[in-house]
N, C-alpha and C positions, 0 to 999 in steps of 0.2 A: 877386394872388389876390383873390377876393371871394366873399362868401356871398350867396345870393339868397333872399328870403322870398317864398313863393307862397301863394295861397289854398289851403285844405285840399283842396278838390275837385280843383283843378288838380294839386296835388302827388300826390294819390292816383292820379290817372289816369296821370300820367307814371311814377310808381313802378311801377305794374302793367305798363305797356308795357316799361319797362326790365327788369323781372323776367322777362317773357316772352322778351325778346331775349337776356338773359343765359343763361336756361335752354337756349335753342336753341343758343347758341354753346358753352356748357359741355358739352353732350352730345356734341360732336364730338371731344373729347379725353379721354384717360385721367384718372381722378380723381387730383388732386395729394395728396401726403402731406407736403408741406413744412410748416415751422413757423418761428416766430421766437422768439428768446430776448432778454430785456432785458439790456443791457450797461451801462446808466447811467440814473440817474433824478435828479430834483431840478434839472434845467437850466431856465433861464428862456427860454422861446420859442425852442427850437432850430429853425433853419430851413435849415441847410446842414451837410453832413458831407463831409470831405475828408481826404486824407493824402498826404504826399510818398512817392514810390516807394522811397526809401531808409530809411524808418522803418516796418518791418513790425509793430512792437508799439504804434504810436501812431495814434490817430484824433482828428482835430480837429473840434470842433463849434462852429458859429457860433450865438451867441445874438442874436436880433434887437435886443435892447436895446443892443448895442454891444461884445460880448466874444467872444473865442475861448477855449473851454475844451478841455482835452486829456484823453483817456482813454488811460492808459498801462497796458498789460497788463491791460485790463479794469477798471481803477479810475480814477475821475474825480478829477483833481487839483484841489485847492481854489484854487490860484493860477492866474488866467487867463494864457494865453499872450499875449493882446493885450487891452487894455481901452481903448476909444475912446468910451466912453459920453458923454463931454463933447462929442464931435463929432457924435453921431448923433441924428437925430430919429426916435424910435420911436413911430409913430402910424399906426394902420390898416395899410396895405400898405407904409408907409415904415419904414426901419430899416437895420440891418446885414444885407445880403442875400446876399453871395456871397464865396467864398474859393477861390483856386487857388494851387497851389505850382508854382514853376518846374520844368521838366523837368530842369534842372541843379541842383536844390536841394541836392544833396549837396555841391556845390562853391560855388555862389554864395549859397545860403541866402535867396534872394529869394522872397517870396510877395506875392499881390495880393488886395486887398479891394475890394468894391463896397458903398457905403453911401449913405444919404440924409443930407445934411448938415442943419444946424439951420435953413437957409433952405428946405428941401424940395427941394434939387437933388441930382442924382446925381454921385457921384465914384468913380473907380477910382484907387486909390493903391498904389504899390509900397513894400514894407517889406523890411528885412533882419533875419532872425532872429539872435539872439545866445544861443540855447539856451532851454530851458524856464524857467530861473530868472532871466533878465534881460529887461528891456524891449526889444522890437524897435526898430530904428532906422527912422524914416520916411525914404525916399529921394526920391520924386518923385510928382507927380500924373500919371497916364497919360491920364485922360479926365474931362471935366466936361460935364454936360448940365443946362441950365436947364429944369427941369420946370414945365409950365404948370398941371398938376393934381396932386393928391396920390395918385392911383392909377395902376395899370398901370406899375409901376416895373421889371419884369423883374428884373435884378440877378444872374443866374447868371454864374459865371466858370469857364472850363475851358480848358486847353491842348489844342489839336487835334493830330492826327497830323502836321501840317505844322510844329509848333513854335510856331505863333502863339497868342496869347491871344485867346479868344473871349468875347463877352458877348452876351446877348439884351436888347434894350430894348423896353419897352412902347410903345404908340402915342401916348403923351403923357397919356392919361387921359380923364376925363369918361366919356361913353358914345357909342358909334357912331363914334369917331374923327372928331369934328366938323370938324377942320381938314384931314382927308385926309392925315395924315402918313405912314401906313404904306405907301401906294403912291407916295409922293414920294421920289425918289432924291436930292433935295437936302436931305432931312431925315435925321437919325440916329435918329428915333423909329420904332418898329415894325420894327426891323431885327435881323439877326444881323450883328454887327460882329467884325472881327478886327484885332489889333494886332501889329506886329513890335516886341516889347519890347526887342530887341537894338539898336534905333536910339535915338539920343539924344532925338529928339522923335517918338515913334510917332504915326502918324495913323490914324484909323479907316477901315478898308476895308469896304465893304458886300458881304457874300457872300449875304445873304438879306434879303427884304423882304416886306411884306404880313403882318406878325405883329401880333397884338393885345396879348398879354401872355405871352411865352414864359418863364414863371416858372422852369421847369427843362428843360434839354436835356442831351444826353450824346453822347459818341462811343464806339462799341464799341471797346474796347481791342485787340481781335483784328483787326477788319476796317477800322476807321476810319469806318464808316458813322455817319450823324448821325440822332439821334432828338430830336424836339421835342414837348413838351407845351404846347400853346397854349390859354390860357384863353379860353372863349367869351363871347359877349354875352348873347343871350336864349334861344337854342335849342340850341346844340351846343358841347360840348367836343371838342377834336380832338388827335390824334396825327399828326405828320408824319414822314416817313422820306425820307432822301436818301442814296443809295449814294455812297460815297467817289469823288470825281473826276468826278461827273456832275451837271449839265453845267457848274457853276461859279458861276452866279447864279440863285437860285431865288426865285420869287414865290409865297408861301404863301397869297395870295388875299384876305386881309382888307384893306379893308372891302367889297370887291366881293362876296366870299363869306364866309359863316360856316359852317364845316364844308364840306359839299358843296352847300349851299343858297345861293341868291342873297340877299344882305343889302341891297345898294344896286343895284336893277335898272337904274337910269339910268347907271351907271358901268361902264366897261370896264377890265379889268386893264392896268396898265402893262406894255407888251409888251417891255420891255428884258430881262427874264429869263424863265426857263422856268417856266410855271405848274404848281404842285404841289398836288394835292388830298390831303387827309388819308387815311391808310389805315385809321384807326379813328376813329369819331365816337361820342360818348356823349351821351345826351339831357339837356339842361339841365332841372332840376327836382329829381330826386334828386341828380344831379351838379351841382357849382357851380364847381369850380376844379380842373381836371385837374392832376395832379402827375406830370410825366415822370420816368422812372427810368433804369435802366441795363440793359444786357445782362449777365447773370451770366457771368463768366469766372473765378471762383474755383475752388478745388479741394475745399473742405469739404463742398459739397452737389452731388455729381455729377448728381443728378436735375434740377437747375436749370440745368445748363450750356446755354448758347445760348438762353436765354429772356430776353425783355425784360420787366421788371416796371414797372408803373405803378399809380397810384391816383388819389384825389380827396380834397380837403380836407373835403368834406361827407359823402360816402359812404365808410364805413370799410372797404369791401372792397378787397382788393388783387387785381389782375389780371396776367396775363402772356400774351405772345404768343411764337411762335418768332421768332428773330432774322431779319432780312432783309425786314421789312415785311409779315409775314403778318397778314391782317385777322381771323383766327380767334383769339379770346382766351378764356382760362378764368379762373374765379374761384378764388383760392387759399384754403385752409382756415384763414386767420388774418385778423385785422382790426387796424387801427390808427385810433383816434379822433383826428381833427384832424391827419391826415397833412400834413406840410409839405414833406418832401424825402426823397430817397434819396441814398445816397452809397456810395463805394467806399473800401476801404483799400488798402494797398500790394500786397496779395496778390490783389486783385480780389474780396474778399468784400463782400457787399451789406449796407448798413445802411439803416434807416428811422428817421425822427424825428417825434415828435408835438409840435406847437406847443402843443397843448391840455394834455397831461399832463406835458410836460417829460422824457419818456422817449426813450431811443435803443435801438433793437433791431437784432439781426443775424439774417440768414437762416440757418436751421439745417436739417439733414436730419430 
């Protein structure tokens, strides 16, 4: 993620353009009556929300400083589930960034974390839970990446419908991908990677490339379709959509393209994969760091079923589209200042977290 400071005149101009665009889009769909309710407060920089499928009453929240906290039946436990603050560099975009639970968590109790270590490098580590009141056991390191810059860390972790562990990596940082890592298939930067954690030594497999900083992505738990929120450079934030099973290796365009526009005119896309253009772009100016979300598949809010929710770290509005890559989005009637992430619980209910206020919210009818 990153925030951008613009001159007042430029910001006002872009904000007006964005407002006009939003008004045009919002008029195409029925007015939403959805809302959010606060379920926890007092967290320190919450940046990820997750839950194992076998724990319908628990929600786990990642604090960027290096802890996992647990909300049990709507109450935040004082004791952290995991505390690795001594291992984590919490600085700017660096920190404890991602959490995923094994699909077999009910039996193997394994979970996976992504964090920036004290040297500024990325690590994915496997742990084994021993319950909410005992310290988890560290099992092994899955992945290490020597980061050349302190930004564009990606860090999201999710298990896909194929049972593999997925992560999104940033392009290495700085600005403009100066070493052209995202289009280079010999590099693990700027990629969507997956790991077969059932193997003794899982190796990263590239399933997507041409990403700048895929801070948050998700799989639709009903269809398996993939949604990525990729943070932009100077002009555009973007949302990417890939239907499950097609075609297998996607090129999301960066640094040749930013959004749908050319960023590096002299460069051609790496032709190894299928070039994918974003289905939604947001103007940089009012927007600064798109936050990809989830398709709502819960049961508590019937009016939200089949809608993909997303937002931005600077603009406090929340938007949604119909699932399946619809480019028509509406603005929801609630806001979250400093939105950092969306998440799902075991039942598919949708959560939102503010890194600014330390609050966690749940979508409500």
